[in-house]
N, C-alpha and C positions, 0 to 999 in steps of 0.2 A: 593144376587145375582139371585139366581133360578129362587125369582120371577118375577124379573125382565128379566131373559132370558122366564121366562115362557112365559110372554105375550110377548113378542115378536114370542116364536113359536104361540100361538094362533094364531096371529094376520096373520103368512106367510098361518096356515092351513087353513083361511078364503082367504085368495087370495086379500091383502093388502098390500100396496106396506110401508116399514116399512125404517125408515131412524132414524139412530143412529146421535143426535143432539150437539156438541158443547162438546164434550165431552173429556176428560183425562182416558186411558185406563189402568189398571194395580194397583198396583202390583198382578197378581195371583200365586200364589206358589204353592197348591197343585194340583196333575193332574189332577184328575180331575174334579177339574175346569178350568183348562185347556180345557182340552177335550168339556163340553160341551160348554161354551164360544165359541172353535173352531165351533164347530157344529152349533152354532145358529145363528154366528156373520154372517158367509158365506154364510148364506139366506135373510140377508137382505140386503132394495136395495143400499141406500146411509150412507155414511160413513160421519162426517164432527168430525175432531179435531181441538182439541183446543192449541198444542203442536210437536216438531219434538219428544220428548221419547215417545209420545202413538202411533205414526204411527211405531217407529221402535217395539211396542210392538204387535203390529197387527202382524209383519214380523218373530215376534220370534215365533209368534203363529202360522203363518200361513193361515191368513185370506187374502184371497187373493181376494175370489167373487165377493164386491159391489163397486163400485167405491168410490174412498178415498179422502177427501180433507183433505187440512189445513188448519183453519179459525183464529178463534179467540174468546173465552169465549164474552157471548152474551150483561155478566155485563161491556162490558164495552161500552155502547149506555144507558147506567143508567145518569141521568144526577142529579146533587148535587139539595138540599135542599138552598132556597132563603138563602142568608147573614142575612137578618134576626131572617129568621125559628135556623138557628146555634146560632145567639150573644143569644136568651131566650132559648134555652137549656144547655149553658156554662154557662150562671144564672142558672138554673136551679141544675146543678152539680155544682155549689162554685168551676168556672173554670174562673182564671185572665183571662180577653181579652187580655191585654200586648203583652202577647208568650214573646220567641221564644217556638215553643213549638218543640216535638219532642213523633210519636207515636209509641206505641209498642202492638203489635197480639198477645195473647199469649194461648197456649191451655192447655191442661195435657196430658201427653205423656209417652211412656217409657222416660227410663232414669231422668224424669225430676225434681229429686233432683239436677241433677249436675245441666240442664240447666237453673235451676232457680237461681241458686247461679250469676251462668255468667250475666242473666238478670237483676238479682241487684246491682252487682256492675257497669253491664257496665252503669244502668241507675244514677246511683247516681256518675258515670264519667263525663258522659255530664252535667250534674247538676254543678258539680264545673269547667272543664274544660270551657262547651259552658253558662252557665247561664240560663238552655233550661227547662221548666216545660215538665217533661214525663206527657204523659195521654197515659190509659189504655184502650183499645176501647175491650170490649167483642164483638168480632163477632157473637156467638152462645151465650145467655144472656138466663138463667141464669148462664147454664155448664162454661163458659173460668172465671168466678168469683169467684170462689176459689182460683183459682193459683194466680188469679193474687193481689188479697186481703194477701198472703201469699205472694206474691212476695215483694208488696207494703212495709207489715210489718216489713219485713227485712231490709230494704230501710233505709240509715240515713240523707239522702236530703226528701225531699217533693216535691209527686207526686198525681195528680186527675185518678181517676178514673171515665171512666160513666157504671153510676150505672142503669139505668134504660133502659126501652126495647125503642127501637125507631124505624122508617121505613127505609129503605135503604138508600135512600137522604140525609134522615141528618144524619144518617151513612157516608158517602159519603162528605158529608157535613164539618163535621166534620174532617174528613182526610186532606178535602181540605187545613185547619188553620195549617197543619201541616209544618216543613220545611225537614222534612225526616221522615221517615218510618221505624223497624224494624219487621217484622211477620215472625210468625208462618202457619196463614190462609191464605190462599191460594185466597179465595176472597178480604181481605183485599191490599194483594200486587196487583192485577188486580184493583181496583178504587186507589190506590196509581198511578198506571201503569197511567190510565186513567186520571188523574189529575198535570200529570206531577212531581209528588210526591219523589221524592228522593228513592233508598229502599232498603234493603237489605232482602233476604229473610235467613228462619230458618226453612233448608229442614228436615222435621218429613213424608213425603210421597215424592217417585218420583215425583206429578204432580209438587211439590211446584220446586226441581229444574230444569223440564219441562218448566215448566214458567219461571224463569229466564234464564235459558238459551235464549230462546224464544223470552224474552225482554234485552238482552244483562245486565245484573242488577247482580249487590255483592250479594256473596253466602258466609254465612261462618261452608256449607256443613252440614252435616247429625245432627239433634238436639242432638242427643243421644255420640255422641263424640262430644261436642261444647268446645270449648274452651274459657277463659274468654278473654286470653289473643287477640286471634285472633279476636274474635269478637268487642275486643277496637280499635285496628290498624284498622280495616275494618270500623267505624264509624268515628274516627279520616281521614279516607281518603276521606270518603265519605260526609262526612258534610264540609271537605277543597275545596274540585269538585260540588258542592251541587248545584251552579250555572251552570256548565259545563250540569252534568247528568239532571237536570233541561231542560233546552234548549234542549239537543235531545232526550228526553221523548214526548218535548214538538211536536220537529219534525213527530216524529213516530207514536203520536195520531190517525191521521186522517188515519195510514191506517188498526191503530188494530179496528178504527173500520167502519172503508170500510167491511175489515175480517170478522168483528163480524155482519153483515148486511149481507154478501156473508149467512149464514144458512138460513133465511127468504128465499132470492131468488133460494139455492138451493132447498128449501123444497115446492116452489111455483111450482116450474118447474117439482117433481118430483108430485107432487096431478094433476098437466097437463098433464101429460105421462099416469096419468091413466087414464081420461076422454074419 
């Protein structure tokens, strides 16, 4: 945080225009960090935000100097790899191409022993009830693999793991094959939304909950207090309504992409104003 804010401070000392580009704000818990953030960000020219909760965080911090806009994450504009490229990836990872698949994106976080068990039981439930193949997708590889392998080892049914490192378009191509996705990692959820894949969020930080509200998608709440029964109920509900949810997401995709592109236009306008 100090390095990031220090860079902004130096830029303003040099009389440069500064834009805070498509960020999520918070959580800031220490008063010292709040004070530094308030002083520095109030000197920024423009701030674009990914969702409403970040705007509320700015208001709570009394940051009212910059022009502020709610846009969308630039990741909405990234396109998936080709079908043939994803087929090769599935073959390399030993994943049957028949499906259906449900994606899981998890990471190690506070209280992981409890939510790990809930994910184990939920994945097994989906195998038994819907005949799906769970596909665990590490968004930060190899960091996420440790907890993924622990979850899969405890499951009764068979799950697949994406073990190798791939490009962002390739990972998006994998998510495109999913019937639905249960995820902690924010960008796994963003990619699902950009593809019209129904999803359930497991909120480990406010930015995840903020995105779920922004897209009007299901939240299982704070992952530290994740209840297995609640998650399974959500999964059953989303699975049964997945066609309806997919249709609504597909209607919203163009809006999300347009909002994401607004970041670049705002940046261009800022540059032009400095000339």
